[in-house]
Residue, then its C-alpha position, 0 to 999 in steps of 0.5 A: m647100956g647107957p645112962g639111966s639103963r636098968y639092970l634087968p633089961g639092960l645088963l642081965p640078958g648079956l650077962a646070962l648069954f655070956g655065962t651060957g656061952l662059957a658053960t657050953l664052950v669051956a667044959p666040953l672043950t676041956a673034956a674033949v681035949l683031955a679025952s684025946v690025950p692018952e691016959e698016961r699023959v692026962g696030967v700033961g694034957s691038963a697042964v698044957n690046956n690050962a697054960t694055953a687058956r691062961l696065956a690066951g686070956l692074958l694076950g687077949t686082955a693086952i692085945i684086943p684093946i690095942a687092936a680095937g683102937l683103945g690104945g690111948l687115953k683120949e679114946l677112953r671117953g664118949a663115942g670113941l670108947a663106945e666104938g672101941v668097945g664095939a670093935a673089941l667085942r667083934l674082934s673077940a667074937g671072930l677070935c672065938l669062932a676061929g678057936a672053935a674051927v681050930a678045935y674042931a679041926t684038931v681035937r680027935d677021938r683017941a679011940a676011933g681016931t676021928r674028929r670029936 
C-alpha cells in the first residue's frame, strides 16, 4: 500500500489471504486440540485453548512491535514505519510457523495415540 493505492488491487488480496489463513488454521487447530482431550475434560480443554489464544494475542500485540524496532515515536513515520512493519510481519510469520510445528509435534489423536 502506498499513497494513491486503490482498495481492490492494493488491499483486498492481502485481506483475502489473511482471512483464508485464519479459516484454514484456527478452526482445524481448535478441533484437533479439543479432539485430543478426553470427553470429561473438554470444557477445561476449551478454556485452556481460549486462554492461550487470548494470551498469545495480547503478548503478540505488545511484544512484536518492540521486537521489530517500533518502540519509539520517531520510528512511526516514513521509512522507519515501513521497515518496522515489514520486520513485524516477518517475525509474525516465523512465530506462526513455529506454532504450527509445535502443534504438529504435540497434538495427538486420542483414539489412535498418534499425531494428528
